[in-house]
C-alpha positions as CSV (number, residue, x, y, z in Angstrom):
1,X,6.1,-5.7,-15.3
2,X,5.3,-7.4,-12.1
3,X,1.5,-8.0,-11.1
4,X,0.3,-7.8,-7.7
5,X,-3.2,-8.0,-6.0
6,X,-3.6,-6.5,-2.7
7,X,-6.7,-7.9,-0.7
8,X,-8.1,-5.5,2.0
9,X,-10.1,-7.9,4.1
10,X,-14.1,-7.8,5.0
11,X,-16.1,-4.7,3.8
12,X,-19.8,-3.9,3.0
13,X,-22.1,-6.2,5.1
14,X,-19.1,-7.7,6.7
15,X,-17.1,-5.3,9.1
16,X,-14.7,-7.9,10.2
17,X,-13.5,-7.9,13.8
18,X,-14.7,-5.0,15.9
19,X,-12.8,-3.2,18.8
20,X,-13.7,-2.2,22.2
21,X,-14.8,1.2,20.9
22,X,-16.6,-0.2,17.8
23,X,-13.7,0.5,15.3
24,X,-14.1,-1.9,12.5
25,X,-11.3,-4.2,10.8
26,X,-12.8,-3.4,7.4
27,X,-12.2,0.3,8.1
28,X,-8.7,0.0,9.3
29,X,-7.4,-2.1,6.4
30,X,-9.1,0.2,3.9
31,X,-7.0,3.1,5.5
32,X,-4.0,1.0,5.0
33,X,-4.7,0.3,1.6
34,X,-5.2,3.9,0.8
35,X,-1.8,4.8,2.1
36,X,-0.3,1.9,0.3
37,X,-1.7,3.1,-3.1
38,X,-0.2,6.6,-2.6
39,X,3.1,5.1,-2.4
40,X,2.9,2.3,-5.2
41,X,1.6,4.8,-7.5
42,X,5.3,6.0,-8.0
43,X,6.5,2.5,-8.8
44,X,6.5,0.4,-12.1
45,X,4.3,-2.2,-10.7
46,X,0.9,-3.3,-12.2
47,X,-1.4,-3.7,-9.1
48,X,-4.9,-4.0,-8.1
49,X,-7.0,-3.9,-5.0
50,X,-9.8,-6.4,-4.6
51,X,-11.7,-3.6,-3.2
52,X,-11.0,0.1,-2.8
53,X,-14.2,0.9,-1.0
54,X,-16.6,-0.3,1.6
55,X,-17.6,-3.3,-0.7
56,X,-18.3,-6.7,0.2
57,X,-16.6,-9.6,-1.7
58,X,-16.7,-13.3,-0.7
59,X,-13.3,-15.1,0.0
60,X,-13.8,-16.9,-3.5
61,X,-14.6,-14.0,-5.4
62,X,-11.3,-12.3,-4.0
63,X,-9.2,-15.4,-4.9
64,X,-10.9,-15.5,-8.4
65,X,-10.3,-12.0,-8.9
66,X,-6.4,-12.5,-8.5
67,X,-6.4,-15.7,-10.7
68,X,-8.1,-13.7,-13.4
69,X,-5.6,-10.9,-13.2
70,X,-2.6,-13.4,-13.4
71,X,-1.0,-11.9,-10.4
72,X,2.4,-12.9,-9.4
73,X,1.7,-12.5,-5.8
74,X,-1.3,-12.0,-3.6
75,X,-1.1,-10.0,-0.3
76,X,-4.3,-9.9,2.0
77,X,-4.3,-7.5,4.9
78,X,-6.4,-8.2,8.0
79,X,-6.5,-7.2,11.9
80,X,-6.7,-9.9,14.1
81,X,-9.1,-10.4,17.2
82,X,-9.0,-12.7,20.3
83,X,-11.4,-13.3,23.3
84,X,-8.4,-12.7,25.4
85,X,-8.2,-9.0,25.0
86,X,-4.7,-8.6,26.4
87,X,-3.2,-10.3,23.4
88,X,-1.2,-8.1,20.8
89,X,1.0,-9.0,18.1
90,X,1.9,-9.1,14.4
91,X,1.6,-12.4,12.4
92,X,1.8,-13.4,8.7
93,X,0.1,-16.5,7.3
94,X,1.1,-18.5,4.2
95,X,-0.3,-21.7,2.6
96,X,3.2,-23.1,2.7
97,X,6.9,-22.1,2.9
98,X,8.0,-23.1,-0.7
99,X,8.7,-19.6,-2.0
100,X,11.8,-18.0,-0.6
101,X,10.8,-14.6,-1.6
102,X,7.6,-14.7,-0.2
103,X,9.1,-16.1,3.0
104,X,11.5,-13.2,3.2
105,X,8.7,-10.6,2.6
106,X,6.6,-12.0,5.3
107,X,9.4,-12.3,7.9
108,X,10.4,-8.7,7.1
109,X,6.8,-7.4,7.5
110,X,6.5,-9.0,10.9
111,X,9.9,-7.4,12.0
112,X,8.9,-4.1,10.8
113,X,5.4,-3.8,12.2
114,X,6.5,-5.3,15.5
115,X,8.8,-2.5,15.7
116,X,6.4,0.3,14.6
117,X,3.9,-0.8,17.1
118,X,6.2,-2.2,19.8
119,X,4.2,-5.3,19.8
120,X,5.1,-9.0,19.9
121,X,6.4,-10.4,16.6
122,X,4.2,-13.9,16.2
123,X,6.2,-14.7,13.1
124,X,5.2,-16.4,10.0
125,X,2.8,-19.5,10.2
126,X,1.1,-21.8,7.7
127,X,-2.5,-22.8,7.0
128,X,-3.9,-24.8,4.1
129,X,-7.7,-24.1,5.1
130,X,-7.6,-20.3,4.5
131,X,-9.8,-19.7,1.2
132,X,-7.5,-16.9,-0.1
133,X,-4.4,-18.8,0.4
134,X,-5.6,-22.2,-0.9
135,X,-7.7,-21.0,-3.9
136,X,-5.1,-18.4,-5.2
137,X,-2.8,-19.9,-7.9
138,X,0.2,-17.5,-7.0
139,X,2.2,-17.4,-3.8
140,X,-0.1,-15.8,-1.2
141,X,0.1,-14.3,2.3
142,X,-2.3,-13.0,4.7
143,X,-0.9,-10.1,7.1
144,X,-2.6,-9.9,10.5
145,X,-1.4,-6.6,11.7
146,X,-2.4,-6.5,15.2
147,X,-5.3,-7.5,17.6
148,X,-8.1,-5.0,17.3
149,X,-9.7,-6.6,20.4
150,X,-7.0,-4.9,22.4
151,X,-7.9,-1.4,23.6
152,X,-4.0,-0.3,23.1
153,X,-4.1,-1.8,19.7
154,X,-7.5,-0.3,18.6
155,X,-6.0,3.2,19.8
156,X,-3.0,2.7,17.7
157,X,-5.0,1.5,14.8
158,X,-7.0,4.9,14.8
159,X,-3.6,6.9,14.7
160,X,-3.2,8.1,11.3
161,X,0.7,8.5,11.7
162,X,0.9,4.7,12.8
163,X,-1.3,3.7,9.9
164,X,0.9,5.4,7.4
165,X,4.2,3.7,9.1
166,X,2.4,0.3,8.7
167,X,1.3,1.1,5.1
168,X,5.0,2.1,4.5
169,X,6.3,-0.9,5.9
170,X,4.2,-3.2,3.9
171,X,5.0,-1.2,0.6
172,X,8.6,-1.0,1.1
173,X,8.7,-5.0,1.6
174,X,6.5,-5.2,-1.5
175,X,9.0,-2.9,-3.4
176,X,11.7,-5.5,-2.3
177,X,9.4,-8.5,-3.4
178,X,9.2,-7.3,-6.8
179,X,12.6,-5.4,-7.1
180,X,10.8,-2.5,-8.8
181,X,12.2,1.0,-9.2
182,X,10.7,4.5,-8.6
183,X,9.6,5.8,-12.0
184,X,9.3,9.3,-10.7
185,X,12.5,11.3,-11.5
186,X,13.6,14.9,-11.1
187,X,13.8,15.8,-14.7
188,X,13.0,19.4,-15.6
189,X,11.0,20.5,-18.6
190,X,11.3,23.8,-20.1
191,X,8.3,25.7,-21.3
192,X,9.1,28.0,-24.3
193,X,6.6,30.9,-25.2
194,X,8.0,32.0,-28.5
195,X,11.2,33.4,-30.4
196,X,11.3,36.9,-31.4
197,X,13.9,38.7,-34.0
198,X,13.3,41.9,-32.1
199,X,15.0,41.8,-28.5
200,X,12.3,44.4,-27.3
201,X,9.3,42.1,-28.0
202,X,11.3,39.4,-26.3
203,X,11.6,41.5,-23.1
204,X,8.0,42.7,-23.3
205,X,7.0,39.0,-23.3
206,X,9.3,38.4,-20.2
207,X,7.7,41.1,-18.3
208,X,4.2,39.7,-19.2
209,X,5.4,36.4,-17.9
210,X,6.6,37.8,-14.6
211,X,3.7,39.9,-14.1
212,X,1.4,36.9,-14.2
213,X,3.6,35.3,-11.5
214,X,6.5,33.5,-13.5
215,X,9.4,35.0,-11.7
216,X,11.8,32.4,-13.2
217,X,11.3,33.7,-16.8
218,X,14.4,34.7,-18.8
219,X,15.7,35.4,-22.3
220,X,18.2,32.9,-24.2
221,X,20.0,34.1,-27.3
222,X,19.4,31.4,-30.0
223,X,22.4,32.5,-32.3
C-alpha cells in the first residue's frame, strides 16, 4: 500500500498569508484538506496529514513527521501572496525534476486548478531552499493554489463549491500518482432474521419487519 503525507501549510500562531478581507491561508488550506480527506477515505492508500486542525508545526517538524512515517510522496498545500494585488495564478514547487511521476502530478495539478479558477498557469518550478522540499527524504512538492492577496482570488477561496473542486482536482491527481483503486463497492448484504418450519410464523415475522419500516422484507423457501 502506498504511503502519502499531505501537509497543510501554517496553522495555530502562524495564519500564513492574509487576504484583503482578512481570510487566512491556514484556514483555506485546512478546508481543502478536509475535502481531500473525504474523498481519499474510499481509496486503498495509507495517508496522513501533518495537521488536521488549527495547529502550529514548524517546517522541520513537518519534514520529520513525513520521514518518520516513511511516506512515498509528500504534498504540501499553500496559498500564495504578493505585494502586487493584481497577481493571480497557480504554481507547484519541487526540489528538482528527477521524479517523472511527481513531474506529471505537479503539471496536471497546475493544469486543473488553472481551469477551475480561470487563472494563469504559472507551471512547475524548482527551489532547493524550501525546508519541506529539502528536508524530506521522499519526492515532494508544494502547491501554491492561488494568490490570496488578490481580492477575486480571496473570494474564490471562500467559495465552498470551488474549494471542493480544487480538492477534487488535487485528489484525483493523487489517485493517479499512486495508481490506487476505490475500495468501496456496490455489494449487497442480506440480513436474515430466522428460519421457521411453520410458514405462518414466517409470515408473522415479515409483517413485524414491514410494520417497523423494512418494506423490502420477503420470504425465501429453503427446500
